[in-house]
Backbone bond lengths (Angstrom), bond angles and torsions (degrees), N, CA, C in turn:
res aa  C-N    CA-C-N  psi(-1)  N-CA   C-N-CA  omega(-1)  CA-C   N-CA-C  phi
1 M - - - 1.452 - - 1.527 111.54 -
2 A 1.325 117.59 -29.81 1.463 120.98 -177.38 1.525 111.59 -62.33
3 Q 1.325 117.32 -43.33 1.467 119.97 179.51 1.523 111.00 -66.09
4 E 1.331 116.57 -40.50 1.462 120.40 178.32 1.527 110.21 -63.05
5 A 1.330 116.32 -41.19 1.466 120.45 179.74 1.527 110.69 -65.51
6 Q 1.318 117.36 -40.28 1.471 120.42 178.52 1.528 110.67 -65.61
7 A 1.334 116.58 -39.64 1.464 120.19 177.74 1.526 109.86 -64.25
8 W 1.337 116.54 -41.53 1.457 120.13 177.03 1.530 110.21 -61.87
9 A 1.333 117.63 -43.54 1.470 121.81 -178.83 1.528 110.56 -57.78
10 E 1.314 116.67 -42.12 1.468 120.20 179.33 1.536 110.54 -67.24
11 K 1.317 117.11 -39.69 1.465 121.61 176.95 1.530 110.44 -63.18
12 F 1.332 116.86 -42.12 1.461 121.86 178.68 1.529 110.64 -65.77
13 R 1.318 116.85 -40.48 1.477 121.29 177.31 1.533 110.02 -60.31
14 K 1.327 116.13 -49.57 1.467 119.84 -178.21 1.518 111.24 -63.54
15 A 1.331 117.27 -40.57 1.465 120.49 178.98 1.527 110.34 -62.97
16 T 1.322 117.06 -41.07 1.465 121.48 179.47 1.520 110.79 -64.82
17 E 1.304 116.78 -48.69 1.460 120.92 -173.26 1.523 112.93 -76.87
18 S 1.319 117.77 -13.92 1.461 119.73 177.64 1.526 111.82 -106.11
19 D 1.325 117.19 -0.87 1.461 120.06 -179.11 1.528 109.70 -73.52
20 P 1.334 117.85 119.09 1.470 119.15 -176.32 1.529 113.45 -65.85
21 I 1.319 117.27 -30.89 1.466 119.55 179.44 1.523 110.39 -67.38
22 I 1.326 116.69 -49.87 1.471 119.64 179.79 1.522 109.99 -61.72
23 Q 1.313 117.63 -46.53 1.455 120.19 -174.80 1.520 113.10 -70.50
24 S 1.326 118.04 -20.83 1.466 119.12 -179.19 1.528 112.79 -73.68
25 Y 1.319 118.16 -24.85 1.466 118.76 -179.46 1.516 113.30 -142.15
26 A 1.308 116.96 28.07 1.459 120.07 -176.55 1.528 113.89 -101.79
27 K 1.295 118.02 16.22 1.462 120.12 -176.74 1.529 112.60 -50.78
28 Y 1.318 117.08 -36.48 1.461 120.53 -177.79 1.523 112.99 -107.51
29 Y 1.314 117.07 16.49 1.475 121.26 179.57 1.528 107.88 -75.49
30 T 1.322 115.11 93.91 1.460 122.36 -176.86 1.521 108.41 -135.31
31 C 1.326 115.87 115.54 1.461 121.21 177.08 1.524 108.96 -170.31
32 D 1.326 115.14 165.79 1.466 122.52 176.40 1.517 107.45 -120.91
33 F 1.342 116.42 127.77 1.454 119.09 -179.89 1.525 110.74 -138.96
34 L 1.318 114.24 163.44 1.459 122.29 -178.06 1.518 108.96 -123.77
35 L 1.326 116.11 132.36 1.462 122.74 172.47 1.520 106.22 -108.36
36 D 1.311 116.09 106.71 1.469 121.92 -178.45 1.521 108.09 -96.38
37 M 1.343 115.88 109.61 1.456 122.25 -175.57 1.520 112.27 -104.46
38 E 1.319 116.95 23.27 1.460 125.41 178.74 1.525 111.82 71.13
39 E 1.313 117.88 -57.92 1.459 122.20 -179.30 1.526 111.89 -85.83
40 L 1.334 115.68 -16.23 1.457 122.02 -174.85 1.518 108.08 -155.67
41 R 1.332 116.59 144.14 1.455 121.31 176.11 1.523 107.94 -118.58
42 V 1.320 115.95 141.57 1.460 121.24 -178.90 1.522 108.50 -127.48
43 G 1.324 116.30 119.00 1.457 121.79 175.12 1.518 109.47 -97.73
44 V 1.323 117.33 129.69 1.464 121.89 -178.19 1.523 108.66 -122.96
45 Q 1.318 115.26 129.70 1.464 121.66 175.51 1.525 108.08 -113.56
46 M 1.324 116.03 118.07 1.462 121.87 177.55 1.523 109.18 -105.15
47 R 1.319 116.41 135.81 1.464 122.06 177.05 1.520 108.71 -134.68
48 D 1.319 116.43 113.66 1.464 122.62 177.23 1.524 112.68 51.60
49 G 1.333 115.98 43.16 1.451 121.17 175.81 1.512 115.41 83.17
50 Q 1.314 116.75 0.43 1.462 121.04 179.19 1.523 109.48 -114.14
51 V 1.317 116.32 147.20 1.461 120.37 176.04 1.523 107.35 -75.18
52 H 1.306 115.88 112.21 1.462 121.25 179.06 1.529 110.07 -79.05
53 N 1.349 116.20 -40.26 1.460 120.39 -178.81 1.525 109.42 -162.36
54 I 1.321 115.44 144.05 1.459 121.84 168.95 1.517 105.72 -125.81
55 E 1.325 115.51 121.54 1.458 120.36 -178.62 1.529 109.41 -115.47
56 I 1.317 115.06 125.78 1.456 121.05 177.49 1.528 107.94 -86.47
57 N 1.321 115.92 129.42 1.462 123.46 -178.14 1.535 112.52 50.15
58 P 1.339 116.18 61.55 1.469 118.67 177.64 1.531 110.66 -62.30
59 A 1.305 114.83 159.43 1.467 120.63 178.48 1.528 109.75 -57.52
60 P 1.330 117.66 149.78 1.472 120.58 -177.06 1.530 114.64 -54.44
61 L 1.308 117.99 -33.19 1.466 120.21 -178.31 1.523 113.19 -98.57
62 E 1.337 117.17 10.97 1.464 120.84 176.56 1.530 107.91 -62.95
63 P 1.331 117.75 125.28 1.467 119.33 -173.89 1.533 113.25 -71.16
64 H 1.307 114.89 146.14 1.466 122.85 171.07 1.528 106.42 -151.76
65 Q 1.308 116.32 158.10 1.460 119.78 -175.79 1.522 112.78 -88.78
66 F 1.312 116.84 -34.41 1.459 120.20 175.32 1.515 108.80 -149.80
67 S 1.326 115.79 164.06 1.463 119.96 -176.64 1.519 110.84 -146.28
68 L 1.320 114.39 153.46 1.455 122.65 174.05 1.518 106.91 -119.56
69 H 1.335 116.90 127.08 1.461 122.89 -176.63 1.521 109.34 -122.34
70 A 1.327 116.67 130.81 1.465 121.12 175.91 1.521 108.52 -163.31
71 P 1.325 116.83 157.28 1.460 119.96 174.50 1.537 110.95 -62.84
72 A 1.325 115.71 156.84 1.470 121.27 -178.64 1.520 111.77 -55.23
73 E 1.322 117.35 -39.28 1.463 120.46 -178.34 1.531 111.54 -62.87
74 T 1.310 117.26 -37.06 1.465 121.00 176.99 1.520 110.25 -63.45
75 W 1.339 116.95 -45.00 1.465 120.73 178.26 1.528 111.00 -61.66
76 R 1.325 116.92 -40.77 1.461 119.61 178.74 1.528 110.99 -62.07
77 K 1.317 116.89 -42.37 1.468 120.10 178.84 1.531 110.76 -65.72
78 M 1.341 117.35 -41.59 1.463 120.18 -179.18 1.524 111.87 -66.54
79 S 1.335 117.50 -24.02 1.466 119.88 -177.50 1.530 113.21 -94.34
80 E 1.319 117.47 2.11 1.463 119.43 175.99 1.526 109.62 -65.62
81 K 1.327 115.77 149.67 1.467 120.02 178.97 1.526 111.00 -56.19
82 H 1.334 116.97 -40.72 1.461 122.76 175.94 1.529 107.23 -125.31
83 P 1.351 117.44 87.46 1.462 120.97 -175.46 1.529 112.36 -62.72
84 P 1.331 116.26 150.05 1.467 119.34 174.92 1.529 110.40 -65.70
85 P 1.332 117.20 164.16 1.465 119.86 177.80 1.535 111.58 -51.83
86 F 1.312 114.92 139.61 1.464 125.25 178.30 1.527 113.53 73.46
87 F 1.320 118.05 5.04 1.462 121.98 172.98 1.536 109.54 -116.41
88 H 1.322 117.28 9.75 1.457 121.76 -175.25 1.531 113.33 -81.23
89 G 1.308 118.06 -9.27 1.458 120.50 178.44 1.511 110.72 -165.44
90 M 1.321 115.23 164.24 1.468 118.80 -175.29 1.522 111.95 -66.61
91 W 1.337 118.50 -33.71 1.461 119.40 -178.59 1.519 110.45 -69.60
92 A 1.313 117.52 -44.57 1.467 120.02 178.71 1.518 110.71 -62.33
93 A 1.323 116.24 -43.67 1.473 119.96 -179.03 1.527 111.66 -68.16
94 S 1.328 117.13 -27.98 1.467 118.87 179.81 1.519 111.76 -80.07
95 V 1.319 117.84 -27.67 1.461 121.10 -179.90 1.525 111.40 -88.26
96 R 1.329 116.96 -43.59 1.461 120.78 -172.92 1.523 114.41 -102.56
97 E 1.313 117.76 -16.43 1.461 120.47 -177.07 1.532 109.08 -122.61
98 D 1.322 117.84 -147.22 1.463 120.61 -171.22 1.532 114.34 -114.10
99 L 1.322 117.72 22.23 1.455 121.18 175.14 1.525 109.14 -80.23
100 R 1.333 116.44 131.63 1.469 121.71 175.97 1.531 108.91 -112.83
101 I 1.312 115.87 134.92 1.460 121.88 175.48 1.514 106.45 -109.95
102 E 1.324 116.56 124.31 1.467 121.11 -176.57 1.521 110.53 -132.65
103 G 1.317 115.70 161.72 1.455 121.69 174.01 1.514 112.43 105.35
104 D 1.322 115.41 -151.82 1.460 122.33 -176.37 1.528 108.94 -81.90
105 I 1.307 115.95 92.48 1.460 121.81 -176.87 1.531 110.93 -65.21
106 T 1.330 117.55 -25.95 1.467 120.38 177.08 1.522 109.99 -60.28
107 V 1.324 117.41 -44.15 1.472 121.34 179.04 1.527 109.95 -63.96
108 L 1.326 116.84 -42.09 1.462 119.93 176.56 1.528 110.06 -58.71
109 M 1.314 117.36 -47.20 1.463 120.56 -178.32 1.529 112.30 -66.12
110 Q 1.328 117.27 -35.45 1.461 120.57 177.92 1.525 111.41 -64.41
111 N 1.323 115.97 -27.74 1.464 121.83 -177.63 1.526 112.39 -113.17
112 L 1.329 116.65 17.07 1.461 120.91 -168.65 1.526 113.73 -58.63
113 R 1.306 119.02 -46.87 1.471 120.40 -177.17 1.521 110.56 -60.68
114 N 1.327 116.36 -46.68 1.462 119.62 -179.71 1.527 111.30 -68.82
115 F 1.322 116.87 -43.03 1.460 119.32 -180.00 1.531 110.76 -62.34
116 T 1.329 117.16 -41.63 1.464 120.48 179.37 1.527 110.69 -62.31
117 A 1.323 117.22 -43.58 1.468 120.31 177.68 1.528 110.38 -61.65
118 Q 1.320 116.80 -40.90 1.461 120.51 179.41 1.528 110.65 -69.25
119 F 1.311 117.08 -41.37 1.464 122.19 177.87 1.530 110.25 -58.47
120 E 1.318 117.02 -40.80 1.459 121.13 -179.68 1.525 112.72 -69.04
121 L 1.322 117.93 -17.29 1.468 120.62 174.75 1.529 111.83 -64.66
122 L 1.332 116.62 -17.73 1.464 119.83 177.62 1.531 110.70 -60.48
123 R 1.327 116.75 -23.61 1.471 119.82 177.37 1.522 111.16 -71.13
124 Q 1.335 117.53 -20.45 1.459 121.90 176.17 1.526 111.10 -91.89
125 T 1.327 115.33 -42.49 1.466 119.63 -172.89 1.521 113.56 -91.67
126 G 1.335 116.80 -16.08 1.460 119.80 -172.06 1.522 109.10 73.03
127 V 1.324 115.73 -168.52 1.460 121.44 176.80 1.525 108.57 -126.88
128 P 1.313 118.15 155.62 1.472 120.20 -175.32 1.524 114.85 -83.06
129 V 1.327 118.45 17.13 1.464 120.62 177.80 1.524 110.52 -120.44
């Protein structure tokens, strides 16, 4: 699974850095976040619109500013090309399903447009679980 996750991380990095929407207004997109997929955790560090680092299964005390937590099945549904109802975005999944958003919500909101565009790239790259 580690090699598959690393391959996914590189695919996610390339999708992020080549996305014209993110790159058109991501100059100040800088934050650290965690995607907790139950079976696997992914730490992402963004710096000025570029992926600085993606770490698979970061250490438990590795810092991040905000995190999204959900079972693997929820992540798989959210990454489908045409997600089922209430899995089409993080807000719907957090209100109607089992996605939890934790941490510094101010940082998430400051970067919301860019983070949402990057989150939606999961429909292209899939998820590593």
